[in-house]
N, CA, C and O atoms as a Tinker XYZ file with bonds, in Angstrom:
   468  protein
     1  N      5.020000  -29.196000   23.191000    73     2
     2  CA     6.471000  -29.103000   22.856000    64     1     3
     3  C      6.450000  -28.620000   21.444000    63     2     4     5
     4  O      5.908000  -29.359000   20.621000    81     3
     5  N      6.934000  -27.545000   21.063000    73     3     6
     6  CA     6.847000  -26.783000   19.877000    64     5     7
     7  C      7.903000  -27.470000   18.929000    63     6     8     9
     8  O      8.837000  -28.121000   19.397000    81     7
     9  N      7.706000  -27.287000   17.513000    73     7    10
    10  CA     8.517000  -27.702000   16.517000    64     9    11
    11  C      9.953000  -27.380000   16.764000    63    10    12    13
    12  O     10.177000  -26.180000   16.922000    81    11
    13  N     10.982000  -28.193000   16.832000    73    11    14
    14  CA    12.344000  -28.010000   16.701000    64    13    15
    15  C     12.717000  -28.199000   18.302000    63    14    16    17
    16  O     13.920000  -28.300000   18.540000    81    15
    17  N     11.936000  -28.248000   19.260000    73    15    18
    18  CA    12.150000  -28.422000   20.738000    64    17    19
    19  C     12.416000  -29.973000   20.933000    63    18    20    21
    20  O     11.872000  -30.914000   20.356000    81    19
    21  N     13.448000  -29.980000   21.951000    73    19    22
    22  CA    13.764000  -31.353000   22.316000    64    21    23
    23  C     13.270000  -31.649000   23.730000    63    22    24    25
    24  O     13.370000  -30.835000   24.648000    81    23
    25  N     12.799000  -32.707000   23.834000    73    23    26
    26  CA    12.044000  -33.453000   25.117000    64    25    27
    27  C     13.500000  -33.905000   25.963000    63    26    28    29
    28  O     14.101000  -34.921000   25.614000    81    27
    29  N     13.921000  -33.178000   26.930000    73    27    30
    30  CA    14.990000  -33.812000   27.741000    64    29    31
    31  C     14.411000  -34.415000   29.092000    63    30    32    33
    32  O     15.147000  -34.741000   30.024000    81    31
    33  N     13.055000  -34.532000   29.116000    73    31    34
    34  CA    12.415000  -35.060000   30.265000    64    33    35
    35  C     12.521000  -34.491000   31.524000    63    34    36    37
    36  O     12.313000  -35.105000   32.571000    81    35
    37  N     12.876000  -33.195000   31.429000    73    35    38
    38  CA    12.793000  -32.220000   32.625000    64    37    39
    39  C     11.867000  -30.986000   32.557000    63    38    40    41
    40  O     12.264000  -29.849000   32.300000    81    39
    41  N     10.664000  -31.314000   32.802000    73    39    42
    42  CA     9.561000  -30.242000   32.458000    64    41    43
    43  C      9.956000  -28.997000   33.109000    63    42    44    45
    44  O     10.392000  -28.938000   34.259000    81    43
    45  N      9.768000  -27.885000   32.231000    73    43    46
    46  CA     9.965000  -26.443000   32.821000    64    45    47
    47  C     11.593000  -26.062000   32.916000    63    46    48    49
    48  O     11.897000  -24.958000   33.368000    81    47
    49  N     12.470000  -26.849000   32.551000    73    47    50
    50  CA    13.793000  -26.581000   32.824000    64    49    51
    51  C     14.581000  -26.498000   31.286000    63    50    52    53
    52  O     14.678000  -27.470000   30.536000    81    51
    53  N     15.000000  -25.431000   31.053000    73    51    54
    54  CA    15.662000  -25.143000   29.767000    64    53    55
    55  C     16.903000  -25.800000   29.809000    63    54    56    57
    56  O     17.572000  -25.819000   30.842000    81    55
    57  N     17.280000  -26.367000   28.712000    73    55    58
    58  CA    18.668000  -27.101000   28.516000    64    57    59
    59  C     19.479000  -26.299000   27.827000    63    58    60    61
    60  O     19.058000  -25.788000   26.789000    81    59
    61  N     20.932000  -26.019000   28.332000    73    59    62
    62  CA    21.788000  -25.344000   27.388000    64    61    63
    63  C     22.538000  -26.355000   26.468000    63    62    64    65
    64  O     23.487000  -27.023000   26.877000    81    63
    65  N     22.030000  -26.424000   25.148000    73    63    66
    66  CA    22.636000  -27.269000   24.403000    64    65    67
    67  C     23.348000  -26.637000   23.292000    63    66    68    69
    68  O     23.705000  -25.462000   23.375000    81    67
    69  N     23.583000  -27.380000   22.219000    73    67    70
    70  CA    24.462000  -26.784000   21.065000    64    69    71
    71  C     23.415000  -25.632000   20.462000    63    70    72    73
    72  O     23.813000  -24.493000   20.219000    81    71
    73  N     22.116000  -26.025000   20.259000    73    71    74
    74  CA    21.294000  -24.902000   19.619000    64    73    75
    75  C     21.245000  -23.688000   20.545000    63    74    76    77
    76  O     21.366000  -22.568000   20.049000    81    75
    77  N     21.091000  -23.827000   21.731000    73    75    78
    78  CA    21.087000  -22.739000   22.741000    64    77    79
    79  C     22.483000  -21.938000   22.595000    63    78    80    81
    80  O     22.501000  -20.707000   22.597000    81    79
    81  N     23.523000  -22.637000   22.482000    73    79    82
    82  CA    24.850000  -22.145000   22.448000    64    81    83
    83  C     24.947000  -21.043000   21.205000    63    82    84    85
    84  O     25.395000  -19.903000   21.328000    81    83
    85  N     24.439000  -21.621000   20.005000    73    83    86
    86  CA    24.481000  -20.798000   18.859000    64    85    87
    87  C     23.570000  -19.666000   18.956000    63    86    88    89
    88  O     23.914000  -18.599000   18.447000    81    87
    89  N     22.423000  -19.775000   19.563000    73    87    90
    90  CA    21.356000  -18.869000   19.683000    64    89    91
    91  C     21.920000  -17.731000   20.631000    63    90    92    93
    92  O     21.682000  -16.561000   20.335000    81    91
    93  N     22.646000  -18.031000   21.739000    73    91    94
    94  CA    23.090000  -16.923000   22.683000    64    93    95
    95  C     24.551000  -16.866000   22.485000    63    94    96    97
    96  O     25.232000  -16.769000   23.506000    81    95
    97  N     25.095000  -16.905000   21.441000    73    95    98
    98  CA    26.694000  -16.693000   21.224000    64    97    99
    99  C     26.907000  -15.272000   21.717000    63    98   100   101
   100  O     27.630000  -15.005000   22.677000    81    99
   101  N     26.176000  -14.299000   20.941000    73    99   102
   102  CA    26.629000  -12.836000   21.250000    64   101   103
   103  C     26.421000  -12.475000   22.600000    63   102   104   105
   104  O     27.293000  -11.859000   23.213000    81   103
   105  N     25.160000  -12.856000   23.213000    73   103   106
   106  CA    24.879000  -12.665000   24.678000    64   105   107
   107  C     25.990000  -13.078000   25.540000    63   106   108   109
   108  O     26.539000  -12.319000   26.339000    81   107
   109  N     26.341000  -14.464000   25.331000    73   107   110
   110  CA    27.283000  -15.008000   26.145000    64   109   111
   111  C     28.779000  -14.421000   26.109000    63   110   112   113
   112  O     29.510000  -14.303000   27.093000    81   111
   113  N     29.086000  -14.082000   24.806000    73   111   114
   114  CA    30.309000  -13.449000   24.522000    64   113   115
   115  C     30.299000  -12.076000   25.307000    63   114   116   117
   116  O     31.303000  -11.792000   25.960000    81   115
   117  N     29.319000  -11.286000   25.284000    73   115   118
   118  CA    29.204000   -9.946000   25.913000    64   117   119
   119  C     29.453000  -10.282000   27.379000    63   118   120   121
   120  O     30.346000   -9.774000   28.056000    81   119
   121  N     28.554000  -11.208000   27.809000    73   119   122
   122  CA    28.758000  -11.489000   29.555000    64   121   123
   123  C     30.119000  -11.837000   30.026000    63   122   124   125
   124  O     30.652000  -11.521000   31.090000    81   123
   125  N     30.643000  -12.631000   28.928000    73   123   126
   126  CA    32.141000  -13.083000   29.376000    64   125   127
   127  C     32.942000  -11.890000   29.364000    63   126   128   129
   128  O     33.877000  -11.783000   30.158000    81   127
   129  N     32.634000  -10.879000   28.447000    73   127   130
   130  CA    33.536000   -9.651000   28.622000    64   129   131
   131  C     33.585000   -8.940000   29.850000    63   130   132   133
   132  O     34.476000   -8.122000   30.080000    81   131
   133  N     32.516000   -9.255000   30.790000    73   131   134
   134  CA    32.286000   -8.536000   31.940000    64   133   135
   135  C     33.391000   -9.027000   33.066000    63   134   136   137
   136  O     33.379000   -8.608000   34.223000    81   135
   137  N     34.307000   -9.938000   32.576000    73   135   138
   138  CA    35.384000  -10.418000   33.581000    64   137   139
   139  C     36.455000   -9.125000   33.756000    63   138   140   141
   140  O     37.332000   -9.105000   34.620000    81   139
   141  N     36.224000   -8.069000   32.794000    73   139   142
   142  CA    37.109000   -7.070000   32.815000    64   141   143
   143  C     36.252000   -5.955000   33.551000    63   142   144   145
   144  O     35.079000   -5.781000   33.221000    81   143
   145  N     36.796000   -5.269000   34.464000    73   143   146
   146  CA    36.187000   -4.211000   35.213000    64   145   147
   147  C     36.186000   -3.128000   34.214000    63   146   148   149
   148  O     35.104000   -2.541000   34.218000    81   147
   149  N     37.052000   -2.651000   33.339000    73   147   150
   150  CA    36.885000   -1.703000   32.309000    64   149   151
   151  C     35.712000   -2.060000   31.375000    63   150   152   153
   152  O     35.216000   -1.049000   30.878000    81   151
   153  N     35.149000   -3.173000   31.010000    73   151   154
   154  CA    34.139000   -3.686000   30.139000    64   153   155
   155  C     32.644000   -3.527000   31.171000    63   154   156   157
   156  O     31.547000   -3.189000   30.725000    81   155
   157  N     32.870000   -3.785000   32.289000    73   155   158
   158  CA    31.799000   -3.574000   33.071000    64   157   159
   159  C     31.278000   -2.120000   33.232000    63   158   160   161
   160  O     30.090000   -1.807000   33.147000    81   159
   161  N     32.363000   -1.222000   33.488000    73   159   162
   162  CA    32.136000    0.273000   33.542000    64   161   163
   163  C     31.616000    0.786000   32.170000    63   162   164   165
   164  O     30.697000    1.604000   32.127000    81   163
   165  N     32.240000    0.274000   30.994000    73   163   166
   166  CA    31.622000    0.610000   29.617000    64   165   167
   167  C     30.173000    0.245000   29.523000    63   166   168   169
   168  O     29.338000    1.044000   29.099000    81   167
   169  N     29.917000   -0.806000   29.868000    73   167   170
   170  CA    28.388000   -1.308000   29.992000    64   169   171
   171  C     27.393000   -0.413000   30.688000    63   170   172   173
   172  O     26.302000   -0.043000   30.255000    81   171
   173  N     27.968000   -0.128000   31.856000    73   171   174
   174  CA    27.250000    0.943000   32.588000    64   173   175
   175  C     26.985000    2.280000   32.097000    63   174   176   177
   176  O     25.899000    2.854000   32.184000    81   175
   177  N     28.185000    2.802000   31.506000    73   175   178
   178  CA    28.143000    4.040000   30.942000    64   177   179
   179  C     27.078000    4.251000   29.761000    63   178   180   181
   180  O     26.386000    5.268000   29.709000    81   179
   181  N     26.989000    3.129000   28.732000    73   179   182
   182  CA    26.302000    3.116000   27.747000    64   181   183
   183  C     25.813000    1.781000   27.177000    63   182   184   185
   184  O     26.302000    1.289000   26.160000    81   183
   185  N     24.703000    1.153000   27.970000    73   183   186
   186  CA    24.236000   -0.118000   27.883000    64   185   187
   187  C     23.973000   -0.468000   26.518000    63   186   188   189
   188  O     24.574000   -1.416000   26.014000    81   187
   189  N     23.016000    0.296000   25.778000    73   187   190
   190  CA    22.888000    0.157000   24.265000    64   189   191
   191  C     23.983000   -0.021000   23.372000    63   190   192   193
   192  O     24.013000   -0.982000   22.603000    81   191
   193  N     24.818000    0.772000   23.413000    73   191   194
   194  CA    25.975000    0.981000   22.674000    64   193   195
   195  C     26.811000   -0.444000   22.970000    63   194   196   197
   196  O     27.295000   -1.067000   22.025000    81   195
   197  N     26.924000   -0.846000   24.158000    73   195   198
   198  CA    27.707000   -2.052000   24.572000    64   197   199
   199  C     26.944000   -3.271000   23.838000    63   198   200   201
   200  O     27.490000   -4.058000   23.066000    81   199
   201  N     25.638000   -3.286000   24.202000    73   199   202
   202  CA    24.784000   -4.440000   23.352000    64   201   203
   203  C     25.061000   -4.408000   21.960000    63   202   204   205
   204  O     25.477000   -5.428000   21.411000    81   203
   205  N     24.896000   -3.457000   21.385000    73   203   206
   206  CA    25.100000   -3.254000   19.942000    64   205   207
   207  C     26.474000   -3.790000   19.394000    63   206   208   209
   208  O     26.610000   -4.464000   18.372000    81   207
   209  N     27.539000   -3.347000   20.309000    73   207   210
   210  CA    28.910000   -3.644000   19.874000    64   209   211
   211  C     29.102000   -5.367000   19.672000    63   210   212   213
   212  O     29.925000   -5.926000   18.947000    81   211
   213  N     28.216000   -5.909000   20.428000    73   211   214
   214  CA    28.263000   -7.541000   20.536000    64   213   215
   215  C     27.275000   -8.029000   19.744000    63   214   216   217
   216  O     27.190000   -9.249000   19.602000    81   215
   217  N     26.439000   -7.228000   19.149000    73   215   218
   218  CA    25.470000   -7.685000   18.082000    64   217   219
   219  C     24.081000   -8.555000   18.568000    63   218   220   221
   220  O     23.455000   -9.434000   17.977000    81   219
   221  N     23.897000   -7.989000   19.762000    73   219   222
   222  CA    22.527000   -8.627000   20.368000    64   221   223
   223  C     21.480000   -8.451000   19.674000    63   222   224   225
   224  O     21.283000   -7.445000   18.993000    81   223
   225  N     20.671000   -9.450000   19.780000    73   223   226
   226  CA    19.360000   -9.413000   18.781000    64   225   227
   227  C     18.300000   -8.612000   19.804000    63   226   228   229
   228  O     18.646000   -8.258000   20.931000    81   227
   229  N     16.943000   -8.371000   19.250000    73   227   230
   230  CA    16.061000   -7.473000   19.958000    64   229   231
   231  C     15.633000   -8.368000   21.263000    63   230   232   233
   232  O     15.554000   -7.762000   22.332000    81   231
   233  N     15.374000   -9.663000   21.244000    73   231   234
   234  CA    15.055000  -10.492000   22.412000    64   233   235
   235  C     16.179000  -10.400000   23.343000    63   234   236   237
   236  O     15.821000  -10.164000   24.497000    81   235
   237  N     17.354000  -10.513000   23.174000    73   235   238
   238  CA    18.388000  -10.385000   24.027000    64   237   239
   239  C     18.605000   -9.124000   24.778000    63   238   240   241
   240  O     18.947000   -9.046000   25.958000    81   239
   241  N     18.335000   -8.011000   23.848000    73   239   242
   242  CA    18.453000   -6.740000   24.229000    64   241   243
   243  C     17.365000   -6.386000   25.247000    63   242   244   245
   244  O     17.579000   -5.717000   26.259000    81   243
   245  N     16.317000   -6.835000   24.932000    73   243   246
   246  CA    14.942000   -6.770000   25.880000    64   245   247
   247  C     15.206000   -7.317000   27.256000    63   246   248   249
   248  O     14.896000   -6.766000   28.312000    81   247
   249  N     15.909000   -8.643000   27.090000    73   247   250
   250  CA    15.919000   -9.225000   28.454000    64   249   251
   251  C     17.067000   -8.677000   29.227000    63   250   252   253
   252  O     17.018000   -8.744000   30.455000    81   251
   253  N     18.108000   -8.135000   28.629000    73   251   254
   254  CA    19.126000   -7.322000   29.413000    64   253   255
   255  C     18.560000   -6.339000   30.047000    63   254   256   257
   256  O     18.773000   -6.229000   31.254000    81   255
   257  N     17.602000   -5.287000   29.280000    73   255   258
   258  CA    16.974000   -4.101000   29.772000    64   257   259
   259  C     15.983000   -4.470000   30.929000    63   258   260   261
   260  O     15.789000   -3.719000   31.885000    81   259
   261  N     15.390000   -5.649000   30.774000    73   259   262
   262  CA    14.440000   -6.109000   31.904000    64   261   263
   263  C     15.285000   -6.684000   33.111000    63   262   264   265
   264  O     14.797000   -6.740000   34.240000    81   263
   265  N     16.468000   -7.073000   32.854000    73   263   266
   266  CA    17.298000   -7.635000   33.908000    64   265   267
   267  C     16.600000   -9.072000   34.354000    63   266   268   269
   268  O     16.634000   -9.482000   35.514000    81   267
   269  N     16.008000   -9.727000   33.335000    73   267   270
   270  CA    15.293000  -11.076000   33.631000    64   269   271
   271  C     16.008000  -12.130000   33.312000    63   270   272   273
   272  O     16.316000  -12.286000   32.130000    81   271
   273  N     16.376000  -12.966000   34.192000    73   271   274
   274  CA    17.184000  -14.098000   33.887000    64   273   275
   275  C     16.606000  -15.158000   33.184000    63   274   276   277
   276  O     17.225000  -15.833000   32.361000    81   275
   277  N     15.234000  -15.350000   33.540000    73   275   278
   278  CA    14.390000  -16.372000   32.532000    64   277   279
   279  C     14.469000  -15.955000   31.143000    63   278   280   281
   280  O     14.700000  -16.791000   30.270000    81   279
   281  N     14.294000  -14.708000   30.868000    73   279   282
   282  CA    14.088000  -14.260000   29.586000    64   281   283
   283  C     15.665000  -14.467000   28.770000    63   282   284   285
   284  O     15.769000  -14.909000   27.626000    81   283
   285  N     16.700000  -14.086000   29.549000    73   283   286
   286  CA    18.165000  -14.207000   29.177000    64   285   287
   287  C     18.472000  -15.728000   28.778000    63   286   288   289
   288  O     19.178000  -16.060000   27.826000    81   287
   289  N     17.820000  -16.600000   29.666000    73   287   290
   290  CA    18.333000  -17.978000   29.295000    64   289   291
   291  C     17.372000  -18.411000   28.103000    63   290   292   293
   292  O     17.798000  -19.291000   27.355000    81   291
   293  N     16.115000  -17.874000   27.857000    73   291   294
   294  CA    15.348000  -18.092000   26.765000    64   293   295
   295  C     16.065000  -17.663000   25.561000    63   294   296   297
   296  O     15.931000  -18.320000   24.529000    81   295
   297  N     16.796000  -16.646000   25.592000    73   295   298
   298  CA    17.445000  -15.939000   24.527000    64   297   299
   299  C     18.784000  -16.470000   24.286000    63   298   300   301
   300  O     19.571000  -15.942000   23.500000    81   299
   301  N     19.106000  -17.801000   25.151000    73   299   302
   302  CA    20.233000  -18.413000   24.700000    64   301   303
   303  C     21.549000  -18.219000   25.875000    63   302   304   305
   304  O     22.687000  -18.682000   25.789000    81   303
   305  N     21.076000  -17.541000   26.754000    73   303   306
   306  CA    22.113000  -17.189000   27.749000    64   305   307
   307  C     22.472000  -18.466000   28.594000    63   306   308   309
   308  O     21.638000  -19.273000   29.004000    81   307
   309  N     23.754000  -18.534000   28.786000    73   307   310
   310  CA    24.277000  -19.541000   29.580000    64   309   311
   311  C     24.435000  -19.070000   31.141000    63   310   312   313
   312  O     25.109000  -18.061000   31.348000    81   311
   313  N     23.994000  -19.583000   31.968000    73   311   314
   314  CA    23.874000  -19.233000   33.430000    64   313   315
   315  C     25.160000  -18.740000   34.029000    63   314   316   317
   316  O     25.229000  -17.826000   34.850000    81   315
   317  N     26.367000  -19.557000   33.455000    73   315   318
   318  CA    27.613000  -19.226000   34.266000    64   317   319
   319  C     28.073000  -17.822000   33.560000    63   318   320   321
   320  O     28.669000  -17.008000   34.267000    81   319
   321  N     27.853000  -17.561000   32.392000    73   319   322
   322  CA    28.008000  -16.185000   31.730000    64   321   323
   323  C     27.041000  -15.086000   32.459000    63   322   324   325
   324  O     27.403000  -14.024000   32.965000    81   323
   325  N     25.830000  -15.571000   32.387000    73   323   326
   326  CA    24.816000  -14.486000   33.079000    64   325   327
   327  C     25.181000  -14.062000   34.482000    63   326   328   329
   328  O     24.881000  -12.947000   34.908000    81   327
   329  N     25.814000  -14.939000   35.174000    73   327   330
   330  CA    26.295000  -14.603000   36.627000    64   329   331
   331  C     27.073000  -13.510000   36.543000    63   330   332   333
   332  O     26.985000  -12.725000   37.487000    81   331
   333  N     27.921000  -13.207000   35.538000    73   331   334
   334  CA    28.938000  -12.171000   35.353000    64   333   335
   335  C     28.027000  -10.866000   35.154000    63   334   336   337
   336  O     28.319000   -9.794000   35.683000    81   335
   337  N     26.873000  -11.057000   34.327000    73   335   338
   338  CA    26.057000   -9.756000   34.009000    64   337   339
   339  C     25.364000   -9.399000   35.436000    63   338   340   341
   340  O     25.303000   -8.257000   35.892000    81   339
   341  N     24.897000  -10.458000   36.007000    73   339   342
   342  CA    24.284000  -10.203000   37.450000    64   341   343
   343  C     25.148000   -9.561000   38.442000    63   342   344   345
   344  O     24.667000   -8.814000   39.295000    81   343
   345  N     26.381000   -9.812000   38.373000    73   343   346
   346  CA    27.306000   -9.297000   39.384000    64   345   347
   347  C     27.527000   -7.717000   39.247000    63   346   348   349
   348  O     27.871000   -6.998000   40.185000    81   347
   349  N     27.282000   -7.292000   37.969000    73   347   350
   350  CA    27.278000   -5.876000   37.903000    64   349   351
   351  C     26.420000   -5.270000   38.613000    63   350   352   353
   352  O     26.696000   -4.099000   38.874000    81   351
   353  N     25.385000   -5.714000   39.048000    73   351   354
   354  CA    24.238000   -5.043000   39.786000    64   353   355
   355  C     24.080000   -5.601000   41.205000    63   354   356   357
   356  O     23.000000   -5.556000   41.794000    81   355
   357  N     25.324000   -6.189000   41.796000    73   355   358
   358  CA    25.511000   -6.828000   42.982000    64   357   359
   359  C     24.509000   -7.947000   43.293000    63   358   360   361
   360  O     24.109000   -8.138000   44.442000    81   359
   361  N     24.171000   -8.578000   42.397000    73   359   362
   362  CA    23.289000   -9.855000   42.522000    64   361   363
   363  C     24.060000  -11.122000   42.644000    63   362   364   365
   364  O     24.958000  -11.349000   41.834000    81   363
   365  N     23.770000  -11.996000   43.627000    73   363   366
   366  CA    24.649000  -13.111000   43.569000    64   365   367
   367  C     23.685000  -14.388000   43.260000    63   366   368   369
   368  O     22.481000  -14.219000   43.067000    81   367
   369  N     24.254000  -15.598000   43.226000    73   367   370
   370  CA    23.478000  -16.693000   42.655000    64   369   371
   371  C     22.141000  -16.892000   43.458000    63   370   372   373
   372  O     21.151000  -17.357000   42.894000    81   371
   373  N     22.129000  -16.585000   44.585000    73   371   374
   374  CA    20.809000  -16.716000   45.299000    64   373   375
   375  C     19.813000  -15.674000   44.855000    63   374   376   377
   376  O     18.619000  -15.946000   44.976000    81   375
   377  N     20.185000  -14.483000   44.342000    73   375   378
   378  CA    19.352000  -13.631000   43.826000    64   377   379
   379  C     18.725000  -14.178000   42.418000    63   378   380   381
   380  O     17.553000  -13.998000   42.086000    81   379
   381  N     19.625000  -14.818000   41.712000    73   379   382
   382  CA    19.354000  -15.392000   40.505000    64   381   383
   383  C     18.355000  -16.649000   40.584000    63   382   384   385
   384  O     17.403000  -16.821000   39.823000    81   383
   385  N     18.734000  -17.494000   41.634000    73   383   386
   386  CA    17.831000  -18.661000   41.998000    64   385   387
   387  C     16.444000  -18.223000   42.298000    63   386   388   389
   388  O     15.451000  -18.887000   42.000000    81   387
   389  N     16.423000  -17.131000   42.874000    73   387   390
   390  CA    15.235000  -16.639000   43.541000    64   389   391
   391  C     14.284000  -16.104000   42.275000    63   390   392   393
   392  O     13.076000  -16.333000   42.205000    81   391
   393  N     14.963000  -15.438000   41.404000    73   391   394
   394  CA    14.241000  -14.842000   40.244000    64   393   395
   395  C     13.884000  -16.064000   39.309000    63   394   396   397
   396  O     12.863000  -16.007000   38.624000    81   395
   397  N     14.665000  -17.107000   39.274000    73   395   398
   398  CA    14.220000  -18.168000   38.282000    64   397   399
   399  C     13.113000  -18.919000   38.869000    63   398   400   401
   400  O     12.251000  -19.358000   38.108000    81   399
   401  N     13.022000  -19.136000   40.216000    73   399   402
   402  CA    11.872000  -19.884000   40.609000    64   401   403
   403  C     10.736000  -19.132000   41.042000    63   402   404   405
   404  O      9.765000  -19.748000   41.482000    81   403
   405  N     10.721000  -17.590000   40.963000    73   403   406
   406  CA     9.728000  -16.739000   41.180000    64   405   407
   407  C      9.429000  -16.574000   42.675000    63   406   408   409
   408  O      8.274000  -16.376000   43.053000    81   407
   409  N     10.421000  -16.650000   43.495000    73   407   410
   410  CA    10.374000  -16.475000   44.955000    64   409   411
   411  C     11.212000  -15.309000   45.395000    63   410   412   413
   412  O     12.165000  -14.904000   44.729000    81   411
   413  N     10.859000  -14.817000   46.455000    73   411   414
   414  CA    11.794000  -13.941000   47.024000    64   413   415
   415  C     13.161000  -14.613000   47.537000    63   414   416   417
   416  O     13.310000  -15.831000   47.631000    81   415
   417  N     14.057000  -13.736000   47.830000    73   415   418
   418  CA    15.407000  -14.144000   48.054000    64   417   419
   419  C     15.264000  -14.934000   49.405000    63   418   420   421
   420  O     15.710000  -16.075000   49.533000    81   419
   421  N     14.647000  -14.289000   50.351000    73   419   422
   422  CA    14.494000  -14.982000   51.639000    64   421   423
   423  C     13.810000  -16.298000   51.493000    63   422   424   425
   424  O     14.316000  -17.279000   52.040000    81   423
   425  N     12.809000  -16.403000   50.869000    73   423   426
   426  CA    12.087000  -17.708000   50.628000    64   425   427
   427  C     13.054000  -18.692000   49.875000    63   426   428   429
   428  O     13.142000  -19.877000   50.197000    81   427
   429  N     13.724000  -18.165000   48.924000    73   427   430
   430  CA    14.544000  -19.190000   48.217000    64   429   431
   431  C     15.812000  -19.771000   49.207000    63   430   432   433
   432  O     16.271000  -20.908000   49.089000    81   431
   433  N     16.255000  -18.835000   50.138000    73   431   434
   434  CA    17.272000  -19.266000   50.843000    64   433   435
   435  C     16.622000  -20.244000   51.897000    63   434   436   437
   436  O     17.235000  -21.257000   52.234000    81   435
   437  N     15.472000  -19.965000   52.380000    73   435   438
   438  CA    15.089000  -20.984000   53.282000    64   437   439
   439  C     14.527000  -22.344000   52.595000    63   438   440   441
   440  O     14.352000  -23.335000   53.304000    81   439
   441  N     14.310000  -22.369000   51.523000    73   439   442
   442  CA    14.023000  -23.613000   50.557000    64   441   443
   443  C     15.459000  -24.228000   50.524000    63   442   444   445
   444  O     15.516000  -25.437000   50.748000    81   443
   445  N     16.322000  -23.738000   50.342000    73   443   446
   446  CA    17.701000  -24.239000   50.396000    64   445   447
   447  C     18.192000  -24.898000   51.646000    63   446   448   449
   448  O     18.772000  -25.983000   51.618000    81   447
   449  N     17.997000  -24.352000   52.538000    73   447   450
   450  CA    18.143000  -24.696000   54.027000    64   449   451
   451  C     17.285000  -25.931000   54.274000    63   450   452   453
   452  O     17.698000  -26.921000   54.877000    81   451
   453  N     16.085000  -25.804000   53.775000    73   451   454
   454  CA    15.166000  -27.014000   54.163000    64   453   455
   455  C     15.654000  -28.057000   53.346000    63   454   456   457
   456  O     15.815000  -29.122000   53.942000    81   455
   457  N     15.963000  -28.041000   52.021000    73   455   458
   458  CA    16.566000  -29.101000   51.315000    64   457   459
   459  C     17.688000  -29.699000   51.774000    63   458   460   461
   460  O     17.942000  -30.878000   51.526000    81   459
   461  N     18.421000  -28.958000   52.454000    73   459   462
   462  CA    19.801000  -29.533000   52.943000    64   461   463
   463  C     19.633000  -30.377000   54.245000    63   462   464   465
   464  O     20.553000  -31.019000   54.751000    81   463
   465  N     18.421000  -30.311000   54.710000    73   463   466
   466  CA    18.297000  -31.054000   56.146000    64   465   467
   467  C     17.900000  -32.471000   55.861000    63   466   468
   468  O     17.736000  -33.264000   56.787000    81   467
C-alpha cells in the first residue's frame, strides 16, 4: 500500500471516497453532462475539445481515449457517472463489469448466472 492510500480491507477494489471525488471531479462532471443528447453529440464531434472544456487532466484524457473503465476509476471516475460515458458507445453495465474483471461479456454473464444459483 503506497503513501496516502487507505486500506479498506477489500484487496483489489478501488473505493470511491472523498479523495477520489476530488481527484475525479472534472471527469465526473463531464460524464454527468452526458445526460444531455446534445452534449453526447458534442463529445462525439470533438472529443479532445469536449475533454478540454471540462479541464480533464492527462490521465483522465488518456483513460477516455482508451475507453478503459479501470483507468477511468483510477483517475477518480465514479462508476455511476462512467456508465453515462459507456452508454455513448452502446455499452451496458455487463460490458463494464466484464472489462473490470478482465473477462469477456459472455463469461461475465455466465458468472453472474452461476452466482445467482
